[in-house]
C-alpha positions in Angstrom: 0.0 0.0 0.0 1.5 3.4 -0.9 1.6 6.2 1.6 -1.0 8.3 -0.3 -3.5 5.4 0.1 -2.3 4.6 3.6 -3.0 8.1 4.9 -6.2 8.6 3.1 -7.8 5.7 5.0 -5.9 5.8 8.4 -8.2 4.5 11.1 -6.1 1.4 12.0 -2.8 3.2 11.8 -4.2 6.0 14.0 -5.6 3.5 16.5 -2.1 2.0 16.8 -0.5 5.5 17.1 -3.1 6.5 19.8 -2.0 3.4 21.8 1.7 4.1 21.4 2.1 6.5 24.3 -0.2 4.6 26.6 2.1 1.5 26.2 5.1 3.4 27.5 6.3 2.8 31.1 4.6 5.0 33.6 6.6 7.9 35.0 6.1 11.0 37.2 4.3 13.6 35.0 5.3 17.2 34.8 2.7 19.9 34.4 1.7 19.7 30.7 2.8 23.3 29.8 6.1 22.7 31.5 6.7 19.5 29.7 6.0 21.1 26.3 8.3 24.0 27.1 11.1 21.6 28.1 10.6 19.4 25.0 10.8 22.5 22.8 13.9 23.8 24.6 15.7 20.5 24.2 14.8 20.3 20.5 16.1 23.8 19.9 19.3 23.0 21.7 19.8 20.0 19.5 19.3 17.5 22.3 17.0 15.5 20.1 17.1 12.1 21.8 16.4 13.6 25.2 13.6 15.8 23.7 11.9 12.8 22.1 12.2 10.7 25.3 10.6 13.5 27.3 7.8 14.0 24.7 7.1 10.2 24.9 7.0 10.3 28.7 4.6 13.3 28.6 2.3 11.5 26.1 2.1 8.6 28.5 0.6 10.8 31.2 -3.1 10.6 32.1 -5.6 13.3 31.7 -3.9 15.3 28.9 -6.2 17.8 27.3 -6.7 17.4 23.5 -4.7 20.6 22.9 -1.8 19.4 25.0 -1.9 16.0 23.3 -1.8 17.7 19.9 1.1 20.0 20.9 3.2 17.0 22.2 2.6 15.0 19.0 3.5 17.9 16.9 6.7 18.4 18.9 7.5 14.7 18.3 7.0 15.3 14.6 9.4 18.3 14.7 12.0 16.2 16.5 11.8 13.5 13.9 12.1 16.1 11.2 15.3 17.4 12.7 16.7 13.9 12.9 15.9 13.7 9.2 17.6 17.0 8.5 20.9 15.9 10.2 20.8 12.5 8.3 19.5 13.7 5.0 16.5 11.4 5.3 13.7 14.0 4.9 10.8 13.7 4.5 10.5 11.5 7.6 7.8 8.9 7.9 7.9 9.0 11.7 7.2 12.7 11.5 4.1 12.1 9.4 3.0 9.3 11.8 3.1 11.8 14.7 1.2 14.5 12.8 -1.5 11.9 11.9 -1.7 11.0 15.6 -2.1 14.7 16.4 -4.9 15.0 13.9 -6.6 12.0 15.4 -6.9 13.6 18.9 -7.4 17.3 17.8 -10.6 18.7 19.1 -12.9 21.2 17.4 -10.9 24.2 18.6 -9.2 26.3 15.9 -5.8 26.4 17.6 -5.3 22.6 17.7 -6.6 22.3 14.2 -4.3 25.1 13.1 -1.3 23.5 14.6 -2.1 20.2 12.8 -2.6 22.1 9.5 0.7 23.9 10.0 2.5 20.6 10.8 1.1 19.0 7.6 2.2 22.1 5.7 5.7 21.7 7.0 5.9 18.0 6.2 4.6 18.5 2.7 6.9 21.4 2.2 9.9 19.2 2.9 8.5 16.5 0.7 7.9 19.0 -2.1 11.4 20.5 -2.2 13.0 18.0 -4.5 10.4 18.5 -7.2 9.6 22.2 -6.4 5.9 21.3 -6.0 4.2 22.9 -3.0 0.5 22.9 -3.9 -0.4 20.4 -1.1 1.7 22.2 1.4 0.2 25.6 0.5 -3.3 24.3 1.0 -2.4 23.3 4.6 -0.5 26.5 5.2 -3.4 28.7 4.1 -5.8 26.6 6.2 -3.5 27.2 9.2 -3.5 31.0 8.6 -7.3 31.1 8.5 -7.6 29.0 11.7 -5.0 31.1 13.6 -6.8 34.2 12.5 -10.1 32.8 13.8 -8.4 32.1 17.1 -6.7 35.5 17.3 -3.3 33.7 17.6 -0.7 36.2 16.2 2.3 33.9 16.7 0.5 31.1 15.0 -0.3 33.4 12.1 3.3 34.5 11.9 4.5 30.9 11.7 2.0 30.0 9.0 2.6 33.1 6.9 6.3 32.5 7.1 5.9 29.0 5.9 4.0 30.4 2.8 7.0 32.7 2.3 9.4 29.7 2.2 7.3 28.1 -0.5 7.3 31.4 -2.6 11.1 31.6 -2.2 11.6 28.0 -3.3 9.4 28.7 -6.4 11.6 31.7 -7.2 9.0 34.4 -6.5 11.4 36.5 -4.4 9.1 39.6 -4.2 6.2 37.5 -2.8 8.6 35.7 -0.4 9.8 39.0 0.9 6.3 40.4 1.4 5.3 37.2 3.3 8.4 37.2 5.4 7.9 40.9 6.3 4.2 40.2 7.2 5.2 37.3 9.4 7.7 39.5 11.3 4.9 42.1 11.8 2.7 39.5 13.2 5.4 38.0 15.5 6.2 41.4 16.9 2.5 42.2 17.5 2.3 39.0 19.5 5.5 39.6 21.4 8.8 39.2 19.5 10.4 35.8 19.8 14.2 35.6 19.5 14.1 32.2 17.6 11.6 33.7 15.1 14.0 36.6 14.5 16.6 34.0 13.5 14.2 32.4 11.0 13.2 35.8 9.5 16.7 37.2 9.2 18.1 34.0 7.6 15.4 33.6 5.1 15.3 37.3 4.1 19.1 37.0 3.8 18.5 34.1 1.3 16.1 36.3 -0.7 18.7 39.1 -0.9 21.4 36.6 -1.7 19.4 35.0 -4.5 18.6 38.4 -5.9 22.4 39.1 -6.1 22.5 41.6 -3.2 25.2 40.0 -1.0 25.9 43.2 0.7 22.3 43.3 2.1 22.4 39.6 2.9 25.6 39.6 5.0 24.3 41.6 8.0 21.1 39.5 8.0 23.1 36.3 8.1 25.0 37.7 11.0 21.8 38.7 12.8 20.2 35.3 12.2 23.1 33.6 14.0 23.0 36.1 16.8 19.2 35.6 17.3 19.4 31.9 17.2 22.1 31.9 19.8 20.1 34.3 22.0 17.1 31.9 21.7 19.2 28.8 22.6 18.5 27.4 19.2 21.9 25.8 19.0 20.7 23.2 16.5 19.7 25.9 14.0 22.7 28.0 14.7 24.9 25.4 13.0 23.3 26.2 9.7 23.2 29.9 10.3 26.9 29.8 11.0 27.5 27.9 7.7 25.4 30.4 5.8 27.3 33.4 7.3 30.7 31.8 6.7 29.9 30.9 3.1 28.6 34.4 2.4 31.8 35.9 3.8 34.0 33.8 1.6 31.9 34.8 -1.4 32.2 38.4 -0.4 36.0 38.2 -0.5 36.4 38.2 3.3 37.7 34.6 4.0 39.6 35.6 7.1 36.3 36.7 8.7 34.7 33.5 7.7 37.1 31.3 9.7 35.4 31.8 13.1 31.8 31.0 12.1 32.9 28.0 10.0 35.1 26.6 12.8 32.1 27.0 15.1 29.8 25.2 12.6 32.3 22.3 12.3 32.6 21.9 16.0 28.9 22.0 16.5 28.2 19.5 13.7 30.5 17.1 15.5 28.9 17.8 18.9 25.4 17.3 17.6 26.4 14.3 15.4 25.0 16.1 12.4 26.2 14.3 9.3 24.6 16.9 7.0 25.8 19.8 9.1 29.4 18.5 8.9 29.1 18.0 5.1 28.0 21.7 4.6 30.7 22.9 7.0 33.3 20.9 5.1 32.1 22.4 1.8 32.4 25.9 3.2 35.7 25.2 4.8 37.0 23.9 1.5 36.0 27.2 -0.2 37.6 29.1 2.6 40.9 27.3 2.4 40.9 27.6 -1.4 40.3 31.4 -1.2 43.3 31.6 1.2 45.5 29.6 -1.1 45.7 26.6 1.3 45.1 24.0 -1.3 46.0 20.9 0.6 43.6 21.8 3.4 41.0 22.7 0.7 41.4 19.3 -0.9 41.0 17.5 2.4 37.8 19.4 3.3 36.3 18.8 -0.1 37.2 15.1 0.1 35.5 14.8 3.5 32.4 16.6 2.1 32.3 14.3 -1.0 32.6 11.1 1.1 29.8 12.3 3.4 27.6 13.5 0.5 27.9 10.1 -1.3 27.2 8.2 2.0 23.9 10.1 2.6 22.9 10.5 -1.0 23.2 14.3 -1.1 23.2 16.3 -4.2 26.1 18.3 -2.8 28.4 15.5 -4.0 28.5 17.2 -7.4 29.8 20.4 -5.9 32.5 18.6 -3.9 33.5 16.5 -6.8 33.8 19.6 -9.1 35.9 21.4 -6.5 38.3 18.5 -6.2 38.6 18.3 -10.0 39.3 22.0 -10.1 41.9 21.8 -7.4 43.6 18.8 -9.1 44.5 21.1 -11.9 45.9 23.8 -9.6 49.7 24.1 -9.7 51.3 22.7 -6.5 53.6 25.8 -6.5 50.7 27.9 -5.3 49.9 25.7 -2.4 50.8 27.6 0.8 50.1 24.8 3.3 
């Protein structure tokens, strides 16, 4: 049975999922709001195994409200998605299973329904990236916006509008993406500015500027994105912000300034056991060493990136391979290592 059919007729799967948490060993239960906050904080910090274990323990607690149940299942989906990011296995079936479980217990209230719609939008956005096809994700995202508006939830609206901006950016409509990103920031600030959301906004607007050829405008935004993510304790996401900043600095002809953020990214990828993060850090470090004329170090970094990219089936293998071929033709006399 393919996944499209499987999730169109899900009663048996959802029955199994609904029993999953109840089958877990009993443990003392935190207050639901506290548990959700702790799970989210661990996820942002990159402590994914601990975050998932805590979410599962919380789901095993008695007397959860429908809204809390939904939030915990969506947190579990987000954690599985981050595992997939670090291993290049997106979209993640376990994430979709958790969203389906959230949908099965969601009540009639608009906030829980909105959270489920946004979770589906996020999942189908990831699934649509390889083909650049986001119609399904957009339908869920627009439904989430409407439900959050109905509930008067400004932060939820900000998150859903931002997701629509990501789709527009992936489709190459940079003007629409910028409008949506700016609107999402207005909504976030109206609801009370969240540091981690600042990191999302600054990084994605930087990408819009970068793709439009305005690297000078993108650079300070990449820098602010990293600062906001660190302020929010979003250590997991700061890895990728650091790679983006370092790569942009190299392309801007400032390789010496790129050394610190890229060294941080490489160290963090190792600490978080992020295969994909390490691959991106190595690609950027290869370009840094090449720009500095350190060709042996550049070759080593590109070789590591190629080995990792091939192991996880990443399209970045082509970039690493091309760099190694380019460097193989470079005269050894210019190597300053």
